[in-house]
C-alpha positions as CSV (number, residue, x, y, z in Angstrom):
1,X,-10.5,32.9,-58.4
2,X,-8.7,36.2,-59.6
3,X,-5.2,37.7,-59.7
4,X,-4.5,41.5,-59.7
5,X,-1.3,43.1,-59.8
6,X,-0.9,45.5,-57.4
7,X,0.9,48.3,-55.9
8,X,3.8,49.7,-56.6
9,X,4.8,48.2,-60.1
10,X,1.1,49.7,-60.8
11,X,2.1,53.0,-59.6
12,X,5.6,53.0,-61.6
13,X,4.1,52.0,-64.7
14,X,1.9,54.8,-65.1
15,X,4.8,57.1,-63.8
16,X,6.2,55.6,-66.8
17,X,9.1,54.0,-65.0
18,X,11.1,50.5,-65.3
19,X,8.8,48.0,-63.6
20,X,11.2,45.5,-62.1
21,X,9.2,43.4,-60.2
22,X,5.2,42.4,-59.6
23,X,3.2,41.6,-56.6
24,X,-0.6,39.9,-57.5
25,X,-3.4,39.6,-54.9
26,X,-5.7,36.5,-55.7
27,X,-9.3,37.2,-54.7
28,X,-11.5,34.1,-54.0
29,X,-8.8,31.5,-53.2
30,X,-7.8,29.1,-50.2
31,X,-3.9,28.2,-49.6
32,X,-5.1,24.5,-50.3
33,X,-6.2,25.6,-53.7
34,X,-2.8,27.4,-54.5
35,X,-1.0,24.3,-53.2
36,X,-2.5,22.4,-56.0
37,X,-2.5,25.0,-58.8
38,X,1.4,24.3,-58.3
39,X,2.3,27.5,-56.1
40,X,4.5,27.1,-53.4
41,X,3.9,28.6,-50.0
42,X,6.8,30.9,-48.9
43,X,4.4,33.3,-46.7
44,X,4.9,33.8,-42.5
45,X,3.1,36.1,-41.4
46,X,-0.3,35.8,-43.8
47,X,-0.4,33.4,-47.0
48,X,1.9,34.2,-49.7
49,X,2.9,32.3,-52.6
50,X,5.4,32.2,-55.4
51,X,4.7,31.2,-59.0
52,X,6.3,28.0,-60.2
53,X,7.3,29.5,-63.4
54,X,7.6,33.7,-63.2
55,X,8.8,33.3,-59.3
56,X,6.3,36.1,-58.8
57,X,4.6,36.9,-55.7
58,X,0.9,36.0,-55.3
59,X,-0.7,36.9,-51.7
60,X,-4.2,36.0,-50.8
61,X,-6.5,39.3,-50.8
62,X,-6.7,39.7,-46.9
63,X,-7.6,42.3,-44.0
64,X,-5.9,43.1,-41.1
65,X,-7.0,44.1,-37.6
66,X,-4.6,46.4,-35.0
67,X,-4.0,43.8,-32.1
68,X,-1.0,45.3,-30.3
69,X,1.6,48.2,-30.3
70,X,3.9,48.1,-33.6
71,X,5.1,46.4,-36.9
72,X,3.6,43.3,-35.0
73,X,0.6,43.9,-33.7
74,X,-1.8,43.7,-36.5
75,X,-4.2,39.9,-36.8
76,X,-4.3,38.8,-40.1
77,X,-7.7,37.4,-42.2
78,X,-7.0,36.1,-45.4
79,X,-10.0,34.2,-46.6
80,X,-11.8,33.5,-50.2
81,X,-14.6,36.6,-48.9
82,X,-12.1,39.7,-48.9
83,X,-12.8,41.9,-51.6
84,X,-10.0,43.3,-53.4
85,X,-11.0,46.5,-52.5
86,X,-10.8,45.6,-48.7
87,X,-7.1,44.4,-49.6
88,X,-6.4,47.9,-51.1
89,X,-7.9,49.6,-48.1
90,X,-5.4,48.5,-45.9
91,X,-2.7,50.0,-47.7
92,X,-0.3,53.0,-47.1
93,X,-1.0,55.4,-50.0
94,X,-3.7,56.0,-52.5
95,X,-1.0,55.8,-55.3
96,X,-0.2,52.2,-53.6
97,X,-3.6,51.1,-53.7
98,X,-3.9,50.6,-57.5
99,X,-4.6,47.6,-59.2
100,X,-5.2,45.5,-62.6
101,X,-6.7,43.0,-63.5
102,X,-6.2,40.6,-65.9
103,X,-7.4,42.1,-68.9
104,X,-5.5,44.9,-68.2
105,X,-8.1,47.7,-66.7
106,X,-6.9,49.9,-64.1
107,X,-8.9,49.2,-60.7
108,X,-8.6,52.4,-58.1
109,X,-11.3,53.0,-55.8
110,X,-9.2,55.4,-53.4
111,X,-7.8,57.8,-55.9
112,X,-4.6,57.1,-56.4
113,X,-4.2,58.0,-60.1
114,X,-5.6,61.2,-59.6
115,X,-3.0,61.9,-56.9
116,X,-0.5,60.8,-58.8
117,X,-0.8,62.9,-61.5
118,X,-1.7,66.2,-59.0
119,X,2.1,64.6,-57.1
120,X,0.1,64.3,-53.8
121,X,1.3,61.6,-51.1
122,X,-1.9,60.9,-49.5
123,X,-3.1,58.0,-46.6
124,X,-5.8,55.7,-47.7
125,X,-7.5,55.2,-44.7
126,X,-6.6,55.7,-40.4
127,X,-5.2,52.0,-40.7
128,X,-2.0,54.3,-42.0
129,X,-1.7,54.7,-38.1
130,X,-1.8,51.3,-37.6
131,X,1.9,50.5,-38.8
132,X,4.4,53.5,-37.7
133,X,7.1,52.4,-40.4
134,X,4.5,54.1,-42.7
135,X,5.9,57.6,-41.7
136,X,9.2,56.4,-42.9
137,X,7.8,55.2,-46.2
138,X,6.1,58.3,-46.5
139,X,9.4,60.6,-45.7
140,X,11.4,57.5,-49.0
141,X,8.6,58.4,-51.5
142,X,9.3,62.3,-51.1
143,X,13.0,61.7,-51.3
144,X,12.2,59.4,-54.4
145,X,9.4,61.4,-56.4
146,X,9.1,65.1,-55.1
147,X,5.5,64.5,-54.2
148,X,4.3,67.2,-51.6
149,X,2.7,65.4,-48.7
150,X,-1.2,65.9,-48.4
151,X,-2.1,68.1,-45.0
152,X,-4.7,65.5,-43.4
153,X,-1.6,62.7,-44.6
154,X,1.2,65.1,-42.3
155,X,-1.6,65.9,-39.7
156,X,-1.7,61.8,-39.1
157,X,2.1,61.0,-39.2
158,X,2.4,64.1,-36.5
159,X,0.0,62.7,-33.8
160,X,1.2,59.1,-34.8
161,X,4.5,60.9,-33.5
162,X,2.6,62.7,-30.5
163,X,0.9,59.4,-29.0
164,X,4.5,57.3,-29.3
165,X,3.4,55.3,-31.8
166,X,6.7,55.2,-33.8
167,X,8.0,54.5,-30.7
168,X,7.3,50.9,-31.3
169,X,9.2,50.9,-34.7
170,X,11.2,47.6,-35.4
171,X,14.5,48.8,-35.8
172,X,15.2,46.1,-38.7
173,X,12.2,48.0,-40.9
174,X,13.4,51.4,-40.1
175,X,16.9,50.9,-41.3
176,X,15.9,48.8,-44.5
177,X,13.4,52.2,-45.1
178,X,16.0,54.6,-44.2
179,X,18.4,52.9,-46.0
180,X,16.3,52.9,-49.4
181,X,15.4,56.5,-48.3
182,X,19.3,57.5,-48.7
183,X,19.7,56.1,-51.7
184,X,17.1,58.2,-53.6
185,X,17.4,61.0,-55.8
186,X,17.1,64.0,-53.0
187,X,17.7,61.9,-49.8
188,X,17.8,65.5,-47.6
189,X,13.9,65.5,-48.6
190,X,13.2,62.3,-46.9
191,X,15.5,64.5,-43.4
192,X,12.8,67.6,-43.9
193,X,9.9,65.3,-43.9
194,X,10.9,63.3,-40.8
195,X,12.1,66.6,-38.5
196,X,8.6,68.2,-39.9
197,X,6.8,65.4,-38.7
198,X,8.5,65.3,-35.5
199,X,10.3,62.1,-35.8
200,X,13.9,63.3,-36.6
201,X,13.9,64.6,-33.1
202,X,13.0,60.9,-31.6
203,X,14.7,58.6,-34.1
204,X,17.7,60.9,-35.1
205,X,18.0,63.5,-32.6
206,X,22.1,63.2,-33.5
207,X,21.9,64.6,-36.9
208,X,21.6,68.5,-37.6
209,X,23.3,70.5,-40.5
210,X,23.6,67.4,-42.9
211,X,21.7,68.4,-45.6
212,X,23.5,69.6,-48.1
213,X,26.1,67.4,-48.4
214,X,23.8,64.5,-48.4
215,X,22.5,66.5,-51.3
216,X,25.9,66.4,-53.1
217,X,26.4,62.9,-52.2
218,X,23.2,61.3,-53.9
219,X,24.1,63.9,-56.7
220,X,27.8,61.7,-57.0
221,X,25.8,58.6,-57.1
222,X,27.7,57.5,-53.7
223,X,27.1,54.4,-52.1
224,X,25.1,54.0,-49.5
225,X,28.0,53.6,-46.8
226,X,29.5,57.0,-48.0
227,X,26.3,58.4,-48.0
228,X,25.7,57.4,-44.2
229,X,29.3,58.7,-43.1
230,X,28.4,61.8,-44.7
231,X,25.2,61.9,-42.4
232,X,27.3,61.2,-39.5
233,X,29.9,63.7,-40.6
234,X,30.9,65.9,-37.6
235,X,29.0,63.7,-34.9
236,X,31.8,61.8,-32.4
237,X,32.3,58.0,-32.4
238,X,29.6,57.4,-29.0
239,X,27.2,59.4,-31.0
240,X,28.1,57.4,-34.0
241,X,27.4,53.9,-32.3
242,X,24.2,55.4,-30.2
243,X,22.4,56.5,-33.8
244,X,23.7,53.1,-35.3
245,X,22.3,50.9,-32.8
246,X,19.0,52.7,-32.9
247,X,19.1,52.1,-36.2
248,X,20.6,49.0,-36.4
249,X,23.2,49.8,-39.4
250,X,25.2,47.3,-41.2
251,X,29.1,46.8,-40.3
252,X,29.8,48.1,-43.5
253,X,28.3,51.4,-42.6
254,X,28.8,51.9,-39.6
255,X,32.4,50.7,-39.9
256,X,32.7,53.6,-41.9
257,X,30.9,56.5,-40.0
258,X,33.2,55.2,-37.0
259,X,36.6,55.6,-38.9
260,X,35.8,59.7,-40.0
261,X,35.0,60.0,-36.7
262,X,38.1,58.7,-35.6
263,X,40.4,59.8,-38.6
264,X,38.6,63.6,-39.4
265,X,41.1,65.8,-37.8
266,X,43.6,64.3,-39.7
267,X,42.9,64.6,-42.7
268,X,44.4,68.2,-42.6
269,X,47.5,67.2,-41.8
270,X,50.5,68.1,-43.4
271,X,53.5,66.2,-41.8
272,X,54.9,62.4,-42.3
273,X,54.3,60.9,-38.8
274,X,50.7,62.3,-38.6
275,X,49.9,61.3,-41.7
276,X,50.8,57.8,-41.3
277,X,48.7,58.1,-37.9
278,X,45.7,58.5,-40.5
279,X,46.6,55.5,-42.1
280,X,47.1,53.8,-39.2
281,X,43.8,54.7,-37.8
282,X,41.8,53.9,-40.6
283,X,43.6,50.9,-40.7
284,X,44.4,51.7,-44.8
285,X,47.3,49.8,-45.9
286,X,45.2,46.5,-44.9
287,X,41.9,47.7,-46.4
288,X,42.9,50.3,-49.3
289,X,38.9,49.9,-50.7
290,X,37.3,51.4,-47.2
291,X,39.9,53.8,-47.2
292,X,39.2,54.9,-50.2
293,X,35.7,55.1,-49.6
294,X,36.3,57.6,-46.5
295,X,38.0,59.9,-48.8
296,X,35.0,60.2,-50.9
297,X,32.7,61.1,-48.2
298,X,35.3,63.6,-46.8
299,X,35.4,65.3,-49.7
300,X,31.3,65.6,-50.1
301,X,31.0,66.5,-46.5
302,X,33.7,69.3,-46.7
303,X,34.5,70.3,-50.3
304,X,37.0,72.7,-49.3
305,X,39.3,69.7,-48.0
306,X,42.5,69.6,-50.9
307,X,43.2,65.7,-50.1
308,X,45.7,65.3,-52.9
309,X,48.6,65.4,-50.7
310,X,47.2,62.3,-48.3
311,X,46.2,60.8,-51.7
312,X,50.2,60.8,-52.6
313,X,51.5,60.3,-49.4
314,X,49.0,57.0,-48.9
315,X,50.6,55.5,-52.0
316,X,53.6,56.3,-50.8
317,X,53.8,54.2,-47.6
318,X,52.1,52.0,-49.5
319,X,54.6,51.5,-51.5
320,X,57.0,50.2,-48.7
321,X,57.7,46.4,-49.5
322,X,56.7,44.9,-45.8
323,X,57.8,41.6,-46.9
324,X,61.6,42.4,-47.9
325,X,61.7,44.2,-44.6
326,X,61.0,41.0,-42.6
327,X,63.0,39.1,-44.6
328,X,66.2,41.3,-44.0
329,X,65.8,40.7,-40.3
330,X,63.2,39.1,-37.7
331,X,63.8,41.9,-35.6
332,X,61.2,44.7,-34.3
333,X,59.6,44.0,-37.9
334,X,56.8,46.4,-37.5
335,X,59.0,49.0,-35.9
336,X,60.9,49.5,-38.8
337,X,58.1,48.9,-41.5
338,X,56.6,52.1,-39.8
339,X,60.0,53.7,-39.9
340,X,60.1,52.7,-43.5
341,X,57.0,53.8,-44.1
342,X,57.2,57.2,-42.6
343,X,60.3,57.8,-44.6
344,X,58.4,57.2,-47.7
345,X,55.8,59.9,-46.8
346,X,58.1,62.1,-45.6
347,X,60.1,61.9,-49.1
348,X,56.4,62.2,-50.7
349,X,56.7,65.9,-48.7
350,X,60.1,67.0,-49.9
351,X,59.0,66.5,-53.6
352,X,55.8,68.5,-53.4
C-alpha cells in the first residue's frame, strides 16, 4: 500500500502558492485495510477516508467509466489493482494530474509540470468530456491563473456544448464552480471562456455587457453577493430570477441582485418622497447591511453615480425613532413614522 499527495496541492506548490489542503490517493489498499489502520470512511460515491489525526482526505485509487449523462453517470471501480497513473488519467487537466510520493518525488505522467511552466491548460484524456462541469473548471482556472487554453482542449469544450453534454450540468455543481470563478482575480476571463466555447449562450443567456464592472468588483475585493449583483446589473427581476433558478444561486446572492433591479432607477432621485420609496423597496431601515452592499454594487456597476445624497438621506431616515413615535400615540404609527422619515430626508436636502 502506497500513498501519494495529488492534485491541487502539488500544482500550487510548484506555482509557489500556499497549500491549504492536501488530498491523498492510496494505491494497493481496500476499504477494510483502511479501516483497520484507523481511517474513517466518509465517501458516498467512492471510497474516501479521513486520517484520524490530520483529517486529510485519502481516496482509494479509482477509475471511472461513463454509464449515463451528467455528473452521476459514472461507474466507479476502486480496487488494489488500480495504479496511480490510472487514477491520474481520469483527472481534468494535466496541471491537476501530478502527484508526489512519500519521499517527495514528483510523478508527472502527462506533462503537467511543463504545462505549468508554459501557462497552458490542457485536458489529460478524452475522459474530460464525460463531466461537463469541467468546462466551468477550466474557465475558473483561466480566471485564477491567467493561463491560455490548449487549442485541442477548447475544441473539445466546444464539442461538448454542441453535442448537448453540457445540457446535463448539475445546477448545484454549476454554482459551486461559477461562484468560485466570480471570486477569482480576473472573473471576467471566466465569462470570456464560457462565451468562446458556447456555454455562456446556453447557461447565461441574460448576461451581456458586465465584464468591465465585474473586473472593478474584483479589484475592489467585493464579496460574492456584490459581484453577482454587479453581474446582473441592468437585468429586470424576471431575468434575474430565471438566471438564479438555473444556477441555483443562494438566497443572499439572489436577494441582493433582485433588490438592485427593484431599486436601480431610484438611486439617482433627489426628492424626499422618492428617496423614502428607495429605502422602502430596499428594506433599508430593517436591513442596513444589505443596503450597504446594494450601494457598493451600484458604485461598481455605475462609477459615475454620486450616492452621497442617498447616504445622507438614509442616515437621516434611520435616525427617526419609531419607538418614540409609537409611545406618543398608538394611532397610525406606520404613517406617522413615514412622515417623520420623509421630513428628516427633506431636511437633509435643504442642508445640501
